[in-house]
N, C-alpha and C positions, 0 to 999 in steps of 0.2 A: 504493500500500500504506500509506504513511504517513497519507494522508487517510482511509483506511478505519479505521485504528487510532484516529485522533482521534475519528471519528464514533462508533465503538463505545464509547470511553471516555466520551464525552459522554452517550450513551444510558444507560450503567450508572450514572453519577452522577445523572442525572435520575431514573431509576427508584428509586434508593436514597433520594432526598430526598422523592419524591412518594408512593411506595407506602406504604400503612398497615402498621404493625408487626403481625405475626401472632403471637399468643401460642400457646404449646403448649396442646394440649387438656387440660382437667382442671378441678378445682375445689378450693378450700381455704377454710377459715374462720379468721379471725384476730380476737381471740386464740383459741388452741385450748382453753384452760381459762379459766373465769370464774366469776362469782357471779350472784345474782339482780340484775337491772337492769344487767348488763354490756352494753355496746354491741358486739355481734358484727357483723362485716362478712364477707359471703360473696362470693367472687370465682369466676367461672366463665368459661371460654373454649372455643373450638372450635365455635361455632355459625355459621350462615350470617349474614353481615353484614345487618342490617336485619330479621331475623326476630324474631317475638314469642317470648318464653321464659317458660314458667310456672315458678314457684318455690314451694317449701314446706319446712317443717321438721317432722320427726317424731321421736317416741320409739318405738323398735322394739316392735312388737306391742301398742302402746297407742293412739296417736292421731297425727293428721297435721293440721297447720295451714297453710293457704295463705298465702303471703307476697306474692301479686300477680304481675302480668305485667310484663316489662321488654322493651325492644327492644335487641337486640345491636348494638353499635357497629360502626364500619368494620373493626375487627379481629376481630369475632365474639365479643366479650366483654361480660359484664354484671357488675354489682356491686349488692348490696342489703344493707341493715342491718336488724337485728332485736334486740329486747331481751326476754329471758325474764323471767317473774315467778315468784312462789312457787308458783303452780298447776302449773308445769311439772315440779316435782320436781327430783331430782338424778340424776347418772349420765351415760351416754352418749347422744348425740343425733346426728341426721343432717340436713344441709341438702342439698336437691336442686334441680336445674334441668333442664328439658326443652324443647328447641326444638320449637315447634308445627308447623313445616313440615318440618324435617329429621329430627325424631324423636330427635335426639341427646340423651342424658341423662347427667348427671354428678352424683356424690354425694360429700360430704365429711363427715367426722365431727368432733365437738367435744364438750366435756363441761361440765357445770355442777357446781361444788363439788368438782372434782378437783384434782390437783396440789397447788400451794401456796396454793390459794384456799379458806380456811375460809369456810363460809357465814355471812353476816351476816343479822340479822333483816330481813325484807322490810318496807319502809316503804309498800308499796302497800296500797290498800284498794279492793275491788271493790264497786260500787254495784249491787245487784240490782234493787231497786224504789225509785222515788222518788229521794230524795237523802239523803246523810248528815244533812241538816237535819231529816229526818222522824223518826218513831218507829222505834226499832230493837229487834230481838230477835235473839238468837243461835240458830242451828240447832245442836243438840248431839246427838251419837250416838257409839257405841263399837263395837268388834268388828271394825274394819278391819285390814288388814295394816299393818305398820310403814311409815309415810310413803307409803302407797298413794294414787294419783291416783283421785279420785272424781268421776263425772259427776253433774250435778245438773239436775233438771227441775222446772218449776213448772206446775201446772194452775191457771189463774186462775178467777175467779167465772163467766166465760162458757164454761168447760170447754175453753178453748184451752190446748194444751200448749206450753211454751216451754223451750228448752235454755238453761241459765244457764252462766256460766263454771265451769270445773272447779274443784273444791276439792281439798285434800290433807289426809289424816290425818297426825297427828303420829307421832313414833317409837313411841308407845305404842298406836297404833291408834284414838285418839280423834279425832273430827271436830268442828270448830266453825268457823262462819263467820257473818258478820252479814247480816241481812235488813233492808231499810229500806222503810217505808211512809209516803208523804207524806199530809198531812191530807186531800187530795182523792181518796184511793184508795177503791175500792169496799170494801164491808164484808166481802166474802168469801163462801164460804170459799176459802182458798188451800191447796193441797196441794203440799208439797215432798217430792221423792223423791231419794235419793242412793244411787248404786250404785258399788261398788268395781270398778275395771277388772281387778284381778287375782283377788281373792277372790270376786267376785260378791256380796259382802255388800250388802244393800239395807235402808235405813232410810227412815223417812218422818215427816212432821209436818204436821198440819192446824191452821190457825189462822184466826181471824176478827179483824176490825179495827173497833172502835167508839170511835175516839178514842184507844184503847189496844189492845194486842194480847193476845188470849186464846188460849192453847193448848187445843185440844180433844182431840187424839189424837196420841200420840207413840209410836214403836216402841220406842225404847231410849235414854233420856237417859243422859248420862255418870254413872257411879256411882263411878269411880275417877279422881280428878283427876290430870292430867299433872304429874309432879314437876318443879319448876323452881328454879334458883338465880337470885336477882335482885340487881342492883347498881344503886343510885341514889346519885348523888354530885354534888357541886359543886366549885368551885375551879379549874376549867380555863379556859384562854383561849377566848373565844367562837369557835366554828367550828374549833378546832384538832383535828387527828387524834389520837384516843385508841385505844391498843391494849388490847384486852381479853384477859386471860390466865387460864387455869385452872391452879391449882397443887394437886397431890395429893402427899402426903408421900412415897409410895413410888415416884413417877415424876417425870420431868422436867416443867418448866413447859410448857404447851401454849398456843399463840396461837389464840384463837377467832375474832377479828374485829378490824377497824379501823373505828371509827365516828367521827362528828364531834360535838363538844360543841355544845350549843345556843347561841343568842345570849346566854343568861344564864349560860353556862359550866357547865351541868349535863349529866349523861349518865344514861340509863336503859337497862339491858340485862337481858334474860332469857335464860337458858340452860336448854334442856330436857335433863334428865338422861337419857342413852340407856339403853334396856333392857339389863340385864346388867352395869351399872356396878358395880364393886367397892364394898362397904360401907366407910365410913370418913369422914374429914374432908377437905373440899375448900374451896378458897379462890378466889373470883373477885377479880381485881385489875385496876385501870385504870392504864395507864402513859402519861404525857404525852409531848410532843415532846422534852423534855429527858431522856427515858429514866428518869423518876422515878415510883415507885409513889405515886400521889396518893390513891387510895382502894382499899379492899378489903372484902370481906364473906366470912365463914366459915360453912360449913354442914356438918351431919352428915347423911350419907345411909345409911339402914339399911332401905330400903324406903319410908321416909317422909322428907321433907326437914324438918330442924329447924335454924333459924338458931342459930349459936353466939353467945352474949352476949359 
């Protein structure tokens, strides 16, 4: 009996050491809240060890973007990372993973621009044609929903249709994004079409290229400029974190973003005035690492932005 108990104990110890850890089935995303260019990590478990797992991220009722396939490890788990950009918009999103052999599927929610994460300006720039070193023109249109995601298509000179990266209207429904043509591009014509995913609003622009860009036909260029407050200042320590705040006399000071000063100690920040903002005087201010207000700029908003002298 004693020999049996010793053998049983040895078996249990061996199994405990050698057997892979099995995680509870499910999925989660960390961090739960973030900003543009935040590195999100999705974790999922409950798959068959060694099976291929398909992954994607989606915004409900709008779009879905594949994140590739991964192989579940010995515990039946996978992990993948993704970074959103400004074309994703804000709000609630979902990350999903599905085992290709088991059919098991798990989903986890996360958000962009929620919680305590005010949205900072996106430093990204999408190259549609050629490179930023080529000739550039902005696509401009209006009439979209506030911050609406817009799908963009291009018909090239050979009549081939290409899906371009999504764009996003600003809070006022204006749409603007850059198009680049390199010097060896065909002369055209190029037809660009942009359709809102919520409103169905569709705009277009046709252009040709002869060393420069000529607009030939445009559906609806912007007639009302997006109102913005701008703050340009120097005197910061190179690469230090600078907190941008918005101050309005009738309300508490609001933190908008944390940005880094440039190598020359300067900052440049633009704040889009949200539709429906109360009329009055607003102040943008920049606070350094020592919690000192180093620079500020005051504006009057009454339907038009007027800098105060």
